[in-house]
N, C-alpha and C positions, 0 to 999 in steps of 0.2 A: 703424320708425314715426317716429323723429325724424331730422331732418336733421343731418349731421355736419360742417357747415361753420361756421366761427366768425369773428366780426368783431372785429378788433383795435382799431379806432378807437372811442373813447368817443362821438364824435359820431354814429356810425352807429346807436347804440341807438335814438335818437329818430326817425331819418329813413329807415331802410332798409325797414321793413315795408310791403308793398303795401297792407295794410289795418291799421286800428287794432288794436293788440294787446289781447287780454283780460287782465285782471289779477285774480288771486285771492290773498287774504291769509288764511291759516288761523292763528289764534292760539289755541294750547292754553292751559289754565289750570293753572299750577303744575307743568308738565312740566319735569323736571330733565334736565341733560345725561347723567346716568347712566342715564336711563330708555330712551334711544334706542340701539339696537344699533350703529349706525354711529359713535356717539361713545364707546360703552362696550361693548367686546366681551364683557366679563364680566357684563353685565346679565343678570339672571334673567328678564327680561320679553321676550316675543317681539314685535318691531316690524317685520315683513317689508315692509310698505308704505313706512314711513319709510326703511328700509334701501335699498330699491330706488330710492326717490326720491333718496336721497343719491348713488347711483351715476349717476343721470341728470342731475345738476347739480353745484352747488357747495355745500360744507359749510364754514360759518364757525366757527372755533374760538375767536374772541375777540369774540363778539357779546353785547350787553348790553341789557337792558330799561332804560328811563330811570328807572325806580323799582323798588324791591324788592317792591312790592305792586301790586295789579291796577288800581284806578281810575286812578291817575296814569299808568300805562303806556298805558292805552287812550286817555287824553287826548293823550299825547305822540304816539302812532301816528297818530291821526286829525287832529291839528292841526300836527304837526311842531314842536311847542313843548314845552319842559320844563314839566311840570305845576306845579312849585314857583313858576312865574311866575304861576299862577292863584290863586284864593282858597283852594285846597286845599294847605296847607303840610305836612300829615302825614296818615297814615292813609288810609282809603278812605270812599267814600259808603256809604249804607245803601239799602235797598229803597224807602224813602219820601223820599229826598233830592231836592231840586230840581236842575235841569240845571246841569252844571258848565261846559260849553262856552259861552263868552261870546257874547252876541247880536252877530251880524255878523262873527264870526270865520270866515275861510275854512277849509273842511275838505277833506280828501282826496277823499271821495266827492262833495262839492259841486263841486269843480273838474272831476271826471270827468263829472258830470251835465251841467254847462254845455258840456262838449266833445262832447255827443251820446251818451254811454254810458248803457246801462241800469245802474242801481246797486241792489244788494241787500245786505242784512245779515241774518245768521241766527245767533242765539246770545245770549250773555250781554252785555247792554248796560253796566250798572254805571257810567253817566255821569250819572245823574239824569234826571228827567222833569218837565216843567212848570216853573212859576215859584213855586208855593206852597211854603212850608216843609215841608209834608207833602202828598204826592201823594194826590189823591182818585181812586181807581181806578174809581169809578162814573161818572166824567166823562171827556170827551176832554181830553188834556193837550197843551200846547205850551209850550216846544219839546219835540219828540219826535225820534226818529231821522230822521223825514221832513224836519224843519227843518234837519237837519245834512247833507242831500244824498242821502239814500237814497230811491229810488222806492218801495221796499218794505222792511219790517223785521219779522221775526218772531223772538221769543225770550223771554228772561226779564229782569226788571228789574235784578237784581244777581246775586250769587253764589247757587249752588244751596242754600247753607246759611243764606240770609238771607230772612226774610219781607218782603213777602208772596209766597206761592208761587202764581204764575199766569203765563200767557202774555200777552205784549204783541204786538199786531198794529198797526203804524203808530202812530196817536195814541190807541189805546184798549186796555184790557185785554180779552182774549177773553172772560173771565168774571170777575165780581167775586169778591174773596176773602171770601166770606160764611161760610166754615167756619173751624175752628181746628185746629191741630196742636200737640201738646205738644213741649216741649224734650226731646231724647232723651239729654241728658247733657253733661258739661263736657269730656270728652275730645275731642281733635281727630282721633282715629283712627277708622277705620271709617265707618259711616253716621251721622256727626254732623251735626245741624242745630239751629238755634235755633227755639224754639217761636214760633207766631204765626199770622196769618190765612193761609188757603189757599183757592183756588178749587175749586169742585166738579169732581171728575174729574181734578184735577192729581195725577199720579203721577210721583215723582222719577225712577224708572228708565226712564221713557218720554221724558224730555227729550232725551237725546242722539239717539235714533233720529228724533224728530220734526224736530229742527234739521237733521240730516244730510239727511233727505228733502227738506226745503224748499230747501236749498242745491243739491242735485242737480237738482231741478226747475227752479230758476233758471238753472243752467248749460246745461240742455238747450234753452233758448229762444234766440232769435237774438242773435248778436254784433253789435257789441262790447259787453262788459259789464265792470263792476267788481264783484267779489263779496268781501265781508268776512265771515269765518266765525269769530267768537270762541267757540270751544267752551267749555262750562262744566266740563270735566273735564281732568285727573284731580283737580281741587279737591274738597274734601269737600262733601257727603257721598259716600263711595265707594259708589256704587249702580249697579254694572254691570248691564246687562240679564241675565236669567237664563241665557241661552245663553253668557255670558262668565264666569259664576261658576265658580271652580275651575280656570280655564285656566292661570293663571300660577303661578310659584313664590314670588310676593311677595304672597300673600293678596289681599284685596279691592282694595287699591291697584293691584297689578300687573294684576289682572283689568280694572280701569277703564282703565288705560293701554292694554291690548290692545284695548279697545273704541274708544279714541281712534284708535289705529292703523287699526282696521277702518273707522271713519267717514272718515278721511282717504283710505283706499283706495277707498271708494265715490265720494267726490268726484272723485278723480283718474280713476277709471274713467269717470265721466260726461264729463270733459274729453276723454278718448281717444275715447269713443263719439260725441262731437259732431263729430269731425273737425277740431277747433280746437286740438289739442295743440301743433302747431308754431307757433301764433300766440298762445300763452297764457303769460304770465309768472306763475308760481306761487311764492309765498313761504310757508314754514311755520316757525313759531317758537313761543315761549312767553312769557307775560306777566311771568314772574319765575322765580326758582329754586323748587325744591320745599321744602315745610316739613318737612324731615327732620333729625332728630338721630340720635345714635348708637343710642339705644334703638329708634328706628324701624327701623333696619337689623337689629338683633338680633331684633325681633319679626316681621320680614317676610323671612325666609329668607336673610339676609345681603345683601339688595339695598340699594345705596346710591344714592339717587335723584340726588344732586348729585355723584356720583362722589367724587373726592378734594378737591373745593373746600372751603375753609373756610366755615363758616356755612350759613345756610339762608334761605329766604324771609324778607323784611322786613329782613335784615341789610345793612350797608354792605360786609361781606365778599363775596368773589366768589360764594359759594353763593347769595347773595340776588338777584343780577342777571345773572350770566353764564348764557346760555341757548342751547339748540339753535337754529340758524338755517340753513335750507336754501333754496336758490334753484334753480329749474329754468326755463330758457327755451331750448328747442331751437334750435340754429343760432346762438345768441348767447352762451350760457354753456356752456363746455366741460364735458362729463360727467366724473364721478369726479375733480373737482378740489377742492382745499382752500384756503381763504383764512385767513391768520393776521392780517389787518388788523382793528384794533379798530373796531367799528361800534355803532350804537345804533338802537333802534326808531324814533326820531324821523326817521331817515334814509329811512324807507320813503316818506314824503311826496315828497321831491325825487326819489327813485329812480323811483317809479311815474309821476310826472308827466313826468320825462325820457323814460321808455320810451314814453309815449304822445304825446310832442311837445307837452305842455301846459306853458305858461309859469307859473311860480310867482310870484304877486304879491309885491311887496316887503313888504306888510303881513301876510304869511303865512309859516308854516314857519320861524320865526326860528332854530330850532336843528336844521335838517335839511340834510344833505349827501348828494348823490347817490352811490350805491354803484357806479356804472358803472365807475370805474377798477379797483376790486377785482374786479368781475364780469368784466372784460377780462383779468384775470390779474396785475395789479400787486400786489406784496407789500410795498411800502414801508409802514411803520407809519402814516405820515401820508398815505397814498394817498387816503383818503376825508375825514378830519377831523383838525384839529390837536390836539384833545383832546376828552374827554367828561366830563360830570358825572354821578355816581351820587347817588342819594338814597334813604335808608332809610325804612322804614315809620314810624319815629318822627321823621323829618325831619332826620337826620344827613347832612351833605354829604360827598362824597368827589370828588376830581378825579383823572382819569387823563390823563397826558400822556406819550406814548412808553412807556417802561418804568416810569415812576414813578407811584405811586398814593399820594395823600395823603388820609387820613381826618381830617376836621376835628373830632376829639373822641376820647374813649376809650370802649371798649365796642363792642358790635355795632351799636347803633342799631336793633335789631329784636327778633326772637324769641329769639335765642341769649343766654343769661344769662352775664355781666351785660350788660344792654342799655346801661347808662350807668355810667361810673365818673367820679367827681369828680376833676379834675386837681389835683395838688399844685403849689404854687409852684415847688418845686425839681425837679419831674419833667416828663415830656413832656405837652404839652397836646393832642396828637393822635397819629396813627399814620402811619408812612411805610414803604412796601414797594417793593422793586424786583421787578416782576412777572416779568421774564425770569429772574432768578436765584432768585427765591423765589415761584413761582406759587401756593403754598399759604399765603402770608402768615404765615410763622412767625417771621421775624426783623424786629422793629420797628427801623427805622433813624432814627427821629425825632430822637434826641439826637446821632446820629453824623453827620447830614447837615443841619446848620442852614441852609446856603445853599439847599439844595433846598426845605426847608420854607418858608423865607421867600419864595422865588420862586413856588412853587405856591400858597401862601396868598394872595399878592398877585394872582395870575392868577385864582383862584377869586372873589375879591372883585370883580375887574374884570368877570368874566363875569356875576355877579349884578347889578352896577350898570348894565351896558350894556344889558341887556334882550334881547340876541340874540347868537348866535355865528356864524350865517351872515352873510357880508358883505352889506351893504345894496346 
């Protein structure tokens, strides 16, 4: 089905296609590297579609979300800019929050729309809606996803565990949240959600199938298209459809991951059936690491969602932001290949534009670097970007340059306790790890490598002050 010839030159990515390539980005929610079989052979969850997709393209082993939580990652992906440069300095938005993307800021779908593409988004938005401090879902709101470059958008306002519980279609709610649903508890495990307003007929375990169906319908229509599918799973609440309940050995979480894999399989099947597979760039990844601690592993059949990485979602440690990242583009990306090059979700902006021959304006994508050298097989650690900045849920910064990783403070910066440790005058003020020698971040070298600490600290300050990392 797929062509087996490959292009070695990075310039050919943008120029060789006889027609404009379609682009699909599938962003899972809280999916860990340990959940996907091609990353973790010992996984107790079955992911046949993701495993097959891995064999059809390239698997990145050092890919990172720009934040360890979801809203800022989505901002970074769609704008090519680190979210900590925006008004959101920590945490995430809520279901009633105003729009985060600044007025006039170029977006990835917006550039594709201007280039003549159909643009569609289906899934969890979580970037705020409208201008008011509290969104009125009885009225039309703007900015909406349509103002950010989408011809059509269907999905939910925020996470599936955040009120209001309703569907958004373009600039309006499909139905107003006139009902109420109670809070079902404080635990983050299982079908956890916060109580609040809900629209009539909104059923949580129907969200994934409806989003998948809309994405499939969009893909079946004429090319060229840009399709963004931010799935709301396997984030809490763990509410797999009934036909997935009991399938996995990792309880409801594992069942929900298997439904994610099934949804991805349906989307990929639609691409194949359309006859456009050979001219479609597909990228599958996750918005951050999984929110799993040791007790989660013990309660879910020994499954470890972040595999052996330290920490979890929201942390500055690798478990917070190192994510699965898979790319398939027949004839341009060699099947069954692995890249160890460090990359970031902000890089999707430049990568997709490069693939479609779209020029990135100088006032856009300030922190985006094209992945084409890595996709062509280069393994140099700096093949894509000179460094990357990590950012935890609590706003703790970390900087990765080559094999060195500096965390600008003590503690995890996120969900793993202690989140913050007050530094002592005579002790380390942060944490330093050598990722090649110590990928699990066990040996803190902060006091042993003062020159590296000083150099990396200075570089991080420069990055924050300058306002961009991509050369102007």
